[in-house]
C-alpha positions as semicolon CSV with decimal commas, in nm:
position;residue;x (nm);y (nm);z (nm)
1;M;2,770;2,065;-0,166
2;Q;3,061;2,171;-0,384
3;S;3,044;2,097;-0,755
4;I;3,413;2,158;-0,846
5;W;3,687;1,968;-0,669
6;S;3,967;2,186;-0,530
7;P;4,270;1,987;-0,412
8;V;4,469;2,093;-0,104
9;V;4,824;2,038;0,023
10;L;4,897;1,941;0,381
11;V;5,196;2,081;0,572
12;Q;5,281;2,091;0,941
13;D;5,174;2,402;1,128
14;C;5,530;2,519;1,161
15;D;5,577;2,508;0,782
16;L;5,255;2,696;0,699
17;K;5,426;3,035;0,648
18;A;5,704;2,881;0,436
19;A;5,446;2,707;0,219
20;A;5,278;3,042;0,150
21;T;5,598;3,165;-0,024
22;L;5,612;2,870;-0,268
23;G;5,335;3,000;-0,495
24;L;5,159;2,662;-0,506
25;P;4,846;2,636;-0,729
26;F;4,655;2,455;-0,455
27;D;4,530;2,568;-0,116
28;V;4,749;2,479;0,180
29;L;4,626;2,340;0,511
30;G;4,828;2,324;0,828
31;V;4,831;2,007;1,039
32;A;4,848;2,055;1,416
33;A;5,151;1,905;1,586
34;D;4,936;1,724;1,844
35;A;4,794;1,376;1,792
36;G;4,442;1,507;1,734
37;L;4,495;1,567;1,361
38;T;4,328;1,906;1,347
39;F;4,355;2,117;1,033
40;R;4,348;2,493;0,969
41;A;4,376;2,724;0,669
42;A;4,648;2,987;0,624
43;D;4,427;3,250;0,792
44;G;4,381;3,027;1,097
45;T;4,029;2,912;1,017
46;A;3,960;2,557;1,130
47;V;3,891;2,307;0,851
48;D;3,676;1,997;0,887
49;A;3,883;1,679;0,898
50;A;3,652;1,508;0,648
51;A;3,723;1,786;0,395
52;A;4,097;1,742;0,446
53;L;4,063;1,367;0,392
54;R;3,859;1,423;0,076
55;D;4,075;1,692;-0,089
56;A;4,436;1,629;0,023
57;V;4,667;1,517;-0,262
58;A;5,008;1,554;-0,093
59;H;5,181;1,611;0,240
60;L;5,495;1,829;0,226
61;V;5,771;1,866;0,485
62;L;5,961;2,194;0,428
63;S;6,192;2,221;0,731
64;A;6,371;2,023;0,998
65;P;6,113;2,126;1,263
66;G;5,844;2,018;1,017
67;A;6,015;1,681;0,973
68;R;6,017;1,631;1,350
69;A;5,652;1,737;1,377
70;A;5,557;1,499;1,096
71;T;5,689;1,197;1,284
72;G;5,399;0,957;1,321
73;F;5,175;1,163;1,088
74;E;5,102;0,874;0,851
75;T;5,026;0,637;1,139
76;A;4,791;0,888;1,302
77;F;4,618;0,961;0,970
78;A;4,565;0,591;0,899
79;T;4,442;0,530;1,254
80;R;4,175;0,797;1,221
81;F;4,069;0,756;0,858
82;G;4,176;0,403;0,765
83;T;4,465;0,229;0,593
84;G;4,553;0,364;0,249
85;T;4,389;0,704;0,301
86;C;4,700;0,908;0,384
87;P;4,841;1,123;0,100
88;A;5,207;1,058;0,012
89;T;5,462;1,254;0,219
90;T;5,744;1,435;0,035
91;D;6,032;1,555;0,255
92;L;6,183;1,879;0,112
93;S;6,356;1,986;0,431
94;A;6,702;1,916;0,279
95;V;6,622;2,090;-0,052
96;P;6,761;2,445;-0,088
97;A;6,495;2,715;-0,049
98;A;6,543;2,829;-0,412
99;D;6,470;2,480;-0,540
100;Q;6,174;2,401;-0,310
101;P;5,902;2,556;-0,537
102;A;5,994;2,332;-0,831
103;A;6,033;2,026;-0,610
104;A;5,699;2,098;-0,443
105;L;5,523;2,130;-0,782
106;A;5,674;1,799;-0,894
107;A;5,551;1,634;-0,575
108;L;5,205;1,783;-0,625
109;A;5,195;1,660;-0,985
110;R;5,281;1,309;-0,873
111;G;5,022;1,326;-0,596
112;A;4,751;1,460;-0,828
113;V;4,819;1,189;-1,086
114;A;4,811;0,921;-0,818
115;A;4,489;1,063;-0,673
116;Q;4,335;1,073;-1,020
117;G;4,425;0,708;-1,076
118;V;4,272;0,608;-0,746
119;A;3,958;0,809;-0,829
120;L;3,928;0,640;-1,168
121;Q;3,959;0,295;-1,012
122;R;3,704;0,390;-0,747
123;N;3,464;0,525;-1,009
124;R;3,496;0,211;-1,217
125;Q;3,423;-0,001;-0,912
126;L;3,131;0,220;-0,816
127;T;2,994;0,190;-1,170
128;R;3,017;-0,188;-1,149
129;D;2,855;-0,186;-0,803
130;L;2,577;0,042;-0,929
131;A;2,508;-0,192;-1,221
132;E;2,494;-0,487;-0,980
133;L;2,267;-0,289;-0,749
134;R;2,033;-0,202;-1,035
135;L;2,023;-0,564;-1,149
136;T;1,953;-0,683;-0,796
137;H;1,685;-0,417;-0,755
138;D;1,518;-0,519;-1,082
139;Q;1,529;-0,884;-0,982
140;T;1,385;-0,802;-0,639
141;Q;1,107;-0,594;-0,791
142;A;1,026;-0,866;-1,044
143;A;1,023;-1,131;-0,773
144;F;0,799;-0,918;-0,552
145;A;0,564;-0,848;-0,844
146;A;0,545;-1,221;-0,918
147;L;0,478;-1,298;-0,551
148;E;0,212;-1,027;-0,531
149;S;0,051;-1,154;-0,851
150;F;0,048;-1,512;-0,717
151;F;-0,093;-1,399;-0,384
152;Y;-0,358;-1,188;-0,556
153;G;-0,462;-1,475;-0,783
154;A;-0,442;-1,764;-0,537
155;V;-0,538;-1,630;-0,196
156;R;-0,892;-1,519;-0,120
157;S;-0,773;-1,268;0,135
158;E;-1,018;-1,000;0,239
159;R;-0,964;-0,639;0,330
160;R;-0,988;-0,596;0,707
161;L;-1,254;-0,375;0,860
162;F;-1,031;-0,148;1,068
163;R;-1,279;0,096;1,221
164;E;-1,648;0,178;1,208
165;L;-1,829;0,489;1,324
166;T;-2,165;0,321;1,366
167;P;-2,482;0,510;1,271
168;V;-2,661;0,656;1,574
169;R;-3,039;0,642;1,563
170;N;-3,225;0,971;1,602
171;N;-2,909;1,169;1,526
172;P;-2,966;1,460;1,288
173;A;-2,856;1,383;0,934
174;C;-2,569;1,575;0,773
175;L;-2,705;1,777;0,481
176;I;-2,510;1,876;0,172
177;A;-2,679;2,138;-0,042
178;P;-2,657;2,117;-0,422
179;G;-2,315;2,243;-0,531
180;A;-2,180;2,245;-0,174
181;T;-1,878;2,058;-0,038
182;L;-1,807;1,888;0,293
183;E;-1,484;1,762;0,451
184;Q;-1,456;1,471;0,693
185;R;-1,132;1,364;0,857
186;L;-1,106;0,986;0,894
187;P;-1,041;0,835;1,239
188;C;-0,718;0,657;1,140
189;D;-0,388;0,705;0,962
190;S;-0,337;0,629;0,594
191;V;-0,113;0,322;0,630
192;G;-0,274;0,034;0,440
193;L;-0,600;0,223;0,382
194;S;-0,798;0,043;0,111
195;D;-1,171;0,126;0,146
196;V;-1,400;0,387;0,298
197;A;-1,778;0,364;0,324
198;L;-2,041;0,633;0,378
199;C;-2,396;0,565;0,488
200;L;-2,713;0,685;0,315
201;P;-3,047;0,687;0,499
202;K;-3,321;0,435;0,428
203;T;-3,530;0,714;0,278
204;F;-3,275;0,796;0,006
205;E;-3,461;0,820;-0,324
206;A;-3,266;1,067;-0,538
207;E;-3,300;0,985;-0,907
208;T;-3,068;1,252;-1,047
209;G;-2,741;1,396;-0,923
210;L;-2,373;1,320;-0,890
211;L;-2,172;1,253;-0,574
212;T;-1,800;1,325;-0,605
213;V;-1,575;1,202;-0,324
214;S;-1,201;1,264;-0,314
215;L;-0,954;1,106;-0,074
216;E;-0,676;1,344;0,029
217;L;-0,376;1,337;0,263
218;A;-0,362;1,638;0,493
219;E;0,014;1,662;0,541
220;S;0,120;1,640;0,175
221;G;-0,198;1,783;0,026
222;A;-0,202;1,498;-0,228
223;Q;-0,528;1,373;-0,375
224;I;-0,504;0,995;-0,374
225;A;-0,828;0,899;-0,545
226;E;-1,163;1,028;-0,663
227;W;-1,501;0,860;-0,698
228;R;-1,784;0,990;-0,915
229;I;-2,111;0,812;-0,844
230;A;-2,438;0,893;-1,017
231;A;-2,754;0,904;-0,807
232;A;-2,889;0,602;-0,995
233;D;-2,599;0,396;-0,854
234;L;-2,654;0,513;-0,497
235;H;-2,870;0,305;-0,267
236;P;-2,971;0,325;0,101
237;G;-2,714;0,186;0,342
238;W;-2,338;0,171;0,313
239;V;-2,175;0,310;0,000
240;R;-1,831;0,149;-0,020
241;L;-1,550;0,335;-0,198
242;A;-1,252;0,114;-0,284
243;L;-0,892;0,151;-0,399
244;D;-0,737;-0,119;-0,616
245;R;-0,417;-0,096;-0,411
246;A;-0,380;-0,023;-0,041
247;L;-0,195;0,296;0,051
248;G;0,175;0,269;0,139
249;P;0,359;0,282;0,474
250;D;0,393;0,663;0,490
251;A;0,158;0,753;0,775
252;Q;-0,047;1,063;0,699
253;T;-0,391;1,194;0,791
254;P;-0,660;1,088;0,539
255;Q;-0,966;1,301;0,483
256;L;-1,266;1,291;0,251
257;R;-1,394;1,583;0,049
258;L;-1,755;1,538;-0,069
259;R;-1,934;1,739;-0,334
260;W;-2,298;1,692;-0,427
261;Q;-2,455;1,809;-0,750
262;G;-2,829;1,744;-0,765
263;D;-3,173;1,896;-0,753
264;E;-3,216;1,844;-0,380
265;Q;-2,985;1,832;-0,081
266;L;-2,807;1,507;0,003
267;R;-2,866;1,349;0,344
268;L;-2,587;1,144;0,507
269;V;-2,623;0,931;0,819
270;T;-2,422;1,051;1,119
271;S;-2,253;0,880;1,413
272;V;-2,104;0,987;1,745
273;T;-1,986;1,336;1,836
274;H;-1,619;1,424;1,871
275;P;-1,475;1,700;2,094
276;D;-1,196;1,782;1,845
277;E;-1,332;2,020;1,584
278;R;-1,077;1,892;1,331
279;F;-1,286;1,575;1,305
280;Q;-1,621;1,751;1,282
281;P;-1,767;1,792;0,933
282;R;-1,922;2,114;1,058
283;P;-1,867;2,297;1,390
284;G;-2,049;2,112;1,664
285;A;-2,197;1,855;1,426
286;P;-2,170;1,477;1,481
287;L;-1,928;1,279;1,268
288;L;-2,038;1,110;0,950
289;A;-2,102;0,739;0,988
290;V;-1,808;0,574;0,813
291;Q;-1,637;0,238;0,779
292;V;-1,264;0,208;0,711
293;W;-1,089;-0,100;0,573
294;K;-0,716;-0,169;0,560
295;Y;-0,485;-0,421;0,393
296;I;-0,112;-0,491;0,349
297;P;0,041;-0,147;0,270
298;G;0,121;-0,087;-0,095
299;T;-0,018;-0,416;-0,225
300;R;-0,296;-0,498;-0,468
301;V;-0,605;-0,668;-0,333
302;A;-0,925;-0,806;-0,481
303;S;-1,218;-0,569;-0,441
304;E;-1,526;-0,661;-0,242
305;A;-1,837;-0,708;-0,454
306;G;-2,060;-0,402;-0,457
307;S;-1,772;-0,158;-0,413
308;H;-1,733;0,157;-0,619
309;M;-1,383;0,172;-0,767
310;A;-1,188;0,496;-0,783
311;H;-1,201;0,694;-1,108
312;G;-0,916;0,591;-1,338
313;A;-0,842;0,263;-1,156
314;D;-0,747;-0,044;-1,359
315;P;-1,044;-0,256;-1,469
316;V;-1,149;-0,504;-1,202
317;D;-1,072;-0,862;-1,304
318;R;-1,214;-1,033;-0,997
319;W;-1,463;-0,944;-0,727
320;L;-1,442;-1,095;-0,380
321;L;-1,760;-1,219;-0,216
322;G;-1,655;-1,246;0,146
323;R;-1,775;-1,158;0,492
324;S;-1,913;-0,812;0,409
325;V;-2,135;-0,959;0,140
326;M;-2,226;-1,282;0,316
327;T;-2,344;-1,114;0,636
328;A;-2,611;-0,941;0,423
329;A;-2,739;-1,268;0,273
330;V;-3,116;-1,293;0,240
331;A;-3,290;-1,619;0,324
332;R;-3,615;-1,742;0,177
333;A;-3,932;-1,680;0,370
334;D;-3,937;-1,859;0,707
335;E;-3,580;-1,986;0,656
336;G;-3,394;-1,721;0,854
337;W;-3,289;-1,975;1,117
338;W;-3,121;-2,192;0,854
339;V;-2,902;-1,914;0,708
340;G;-2,636;-1,708;0,887
341;Y;-2,270;-1,612;0,878
342;S;-2,040;-1,810;1,108
343;D;-1,739;-1,628;1,250
344;D;-1,610;-1,960;1,383
345;F;-1,594;-2,119;1,038
346;G;-1,542;-1,797;0,839
347;G;-1,823;-1,867;0,597
348;L;-2,195;-1,849;0,531
349;M;-2,398;-2,133;0,678
350;V;-2,684;-2,244;0,454
351;R;-2,822;-2,543;0,645
352;P;-3,041;-2,768;0,432
353;G;-3,403;-2,775;0,539
354;P;-3,572;-3,111;0,594
355;E;-3,793;-3,082;0,285
356;D;-3,672;-2,895;-0,024
357;G;-3,342;-2,763;0,115
358;S;-3,243;-2,400;0,172
359;A;-3,114;-2,106;-0,027
360;A;-2,943;-1,777;0,051
361;R;-2,947;-1,484;-0,190
362;L;-2,655;-1,241;-0,220
363;E;-2,837;-0,949;-0,374
364;G;-2,684;-0,767;-0,670
365;V;-2,330;-0,889;-0,599
366;L;-2,251;-0,995;-0,956
367;A;-2,163;-0,698;-1,174
368;R;-2,177;-0,665;-1,548
369;G;-1,897;-0,865;-1,714
370;V;-1,876;-1,151;-1,463
371;A;-1,808;-1,477;-1,647
372;Q;-1,710;-1,724;-1,373
373;I;-1,795;-1,782;-1,007
374;S;-1,605;-2,015;-0,776
375;G;-1,590;-2,087;-0,406
376;G;-1,529;-2,353;-0,145
377;V;-1,796;-2,556;0,033
378;K;-1,781;-2,795;0,327
379;T;-2,008;-2,950;0,589
380;E;-1,830;-2,848;0,909
381;Q;-1,892;-3,159;1,121
382;A;-1,742;-3,501;1,163
383;S;-2,055;-3,706;1,098
384;G;-2,404;-3,671;0,963
385;P;-2,589;-3,687;0,634
386;A;-2,436;-3,606;0,297
387;V;-2,525;-3,259;0,168
388;E;-2,559;-3,135;-0,190
389;Y;-2,440;-2,787;-0,285
390;A;-2,515;-2,565;-0,587
391;L;-2,469;-2,210;-0,717
392;G;-2,713;-2,019;-0,935
393;V;-2,733;-1,667;-1,079
394;S;-3,039;-1,468;-1,181
395;P;-3,087;-1,106;-1,293
396;V;-3,176;-0,853;-1,027
397;S;-3,451;-0,729;-1,258
398;A;-3,611;-1,078;-1,252
399;R;-3,592;-1,126;-0,874
400;P;-3,904;-1,310;-0,749
401;R;-4,143;-1,087;-0,558
402;S;-4,234;-1,372;-0,326
403;G;-3,968;-1,442;-0,065
404;G;-4,056;-1,810;-0,064
405;S;-3,999;-1,877;-0,433
406;A;-3,678;-1,943;-0,625
407;P;-3,605;-1,793;-0,966
408;D;-3,608;-1,988;-1,287
409;F;-3,239;-2,006;-1,374
410;A;-3,153;-1,961;-1,741
411;P;-2,964;-2,247;-1,911
412;G;-2,603;-2,253;-1,800
413;H;-2,670;-2,021;-1,506
414;C;-2,681;-2,288;-1,236
415;T;-2,434;-2,559;-1,138
416;A;-2,518;-2,925;-1,103
417;W;-2,572;-3,045;-0,748
418;L;-2,248;-3,156;-0,579
419;A;-2,286;-3,419;-0,303
420;L;-2,031;-3,412;-0,019
421;P;-1,994;-3,624;0,294
422;P;-1,935;-3,437;0,623
423;G;-1,588;-3,293;0,669
424;K;-1,508;-3,303;0,296
425;W;-1,404;-2,976;0,128
426;A;-1,463;-2,906;-0,240
427;E;-1,486;-2,610;-0,477
428;L;-1,789;-2,519;-0,684
429;Q;-1,729;-2,370;-1,028
430;L;-1,989;-2,196;-1,241
431;F;-1,872;-2,105;-1,592
432;L;-2,134;-1,883;-1,751
433;P;-2,210;-1,922;-2,123
434;A;-2,147;-1,549;-2,172
435;P;-2,041;-1,256;-1,949
436;L;-2,331;-1,102;-1,762
437;E;-2,493;-0,803;-1,928
438;E;-2,656;-0,665;-1,613
439;P;-2,631;-0,701;-1,234
440;H;-2,728;-1,045;-1,103
441;D;-2,811;-1,202;-0,769
442;L;-2,611;-1,506;-0,658
443;Y;-2,795;-1,797;-0,494
444;L;-2,617;-2,038;-0,258
445;M;-2,826;-2,354;-0,228
446;T;-2,809;-2,673;-0,023
447;R;-3,023;-2,982;0,021
448;L;-2,991;-3,328;0,172
449;A;-2,849;-3,583;-0,070
450;P;-3,097;-3,844;-0,203
451;G;-3,157;-4,118;0,051
452;E;-3,047;-3,907;0,349
453;T;-3,288;-3,835;0,633
454;A;-3,318;-3,514;0,830
455;Q;-3,182;-3,511;1,185
456;S;-3,279;-3,304;1,485
457;T;-2,983;-3,076;1,424
458;P;-2,935;-2,972;1,059
459;P;-2,590;-3,015;0,901
460;D;-2,355;-2,716;0,921
461;A;-2,329;-2,669;0,544
462;C;-2,092;-2,380;0,480
463;F;-2,001;-2,163;0,179
464;F;-1,664;-1,991;0,208
465;T;-1,532;-1,677;0,038
466;L;-1,622;-1,681;-0,331
467;T;-1,470;-1,498;-0,625
468;A;-1,638;-1,366;-0,936
469;E;-1,402;-1,351;-1,235
470;V;-1,461;-1,069;-1,484
471;D;-1,414;-1,098;-1,859
472;N;-1,247;-0,772;-1,962
473;G;-1,193;-0,888;-2,320
474;R;-0,826;-0,961;-2,262
């Protein structure tokens, strides 16, 4: 790309030698006599037509043969490059040879001034267009940010489980020695990637140590995120690592780099084997058991309760309590039949028992700082008894040892009972008197409304995706 503009003068091929004797300050290009509009320099080197269009400031005719050759030049130039693109033609064929240099310089001066004027007008228009483009871009970005903010605040949309490498029983565990690292390529591309989960064995009991996990993109070598999780915050089962914004549309190969610092080696649950050694954490070893979630590329999304957020991420202002949490709900003793997640309705069924109702416990889903819980409820049937719904929260540390007993909720930590007829949707709201100081369990409770009698088939009382709002002191 040239940085200094160097104008050129166009002459017909037959006038190229005569033009060389004029001592012009600009380079001269010859125009072929045919209709193809080909250009060449004085030494015969071919010149790109686009360069001639860009740099030409004048077209000179220096002889009678040149005048005949130039017939139709302007029409041909306009046909190929567009109307208004042809440089002005100055016919000097009738000017005496001694006077041609001065006349040619005058023509060049006029052409250069005209070209400069056109360039100034074009630059002014481009400046105006650029300002309009910037304004439109800013408005588009602001509108998209407002739409994203509205969507984030109003829609309880969950991250989608994209792929799972399910744990395989009796597979050897993957061991990471203290201070060692391990790499695992993920079985997907990076488009829309929002969460990754690793699996710890049921026997995990480490009390000290630090697990550092970084998410990297193989092609660019970029480190997207890093998680630092103390052993005290690690528990058997899935350890979910979340981003506050899904990765963008640039498809690359994501991989995890794990580093363990502790007194003993870390054991990770493994899954199937893979023939491609690029996917193997170690040569010949089975893959790590992982789960991968995706969402709309490049957009912000509420984090699932129980997730570990990446180091340096913005403070979480709302946790989502959706399918991943509800499928792990714990029922009271002998009430397992009454509680279960319904894929048909997209919510957790807590069917009221015939005596004192039913309750499902979402264990440890409310983190420190939660100040408000809300979610929809509905009895998914056309007829039947009225059902009462309620929410309650209780500290994990005060969880009843007996599976058949309910906790004693502190004042302000349980909603009033809300009675609903079948088919009626409503939203439960629990405003806590103060943000939680420690992790809490959430209880979803139902019972038959006073005066209602139990039927052979219990009502399909359903709790839908809930949100837990966090008070970040803003």
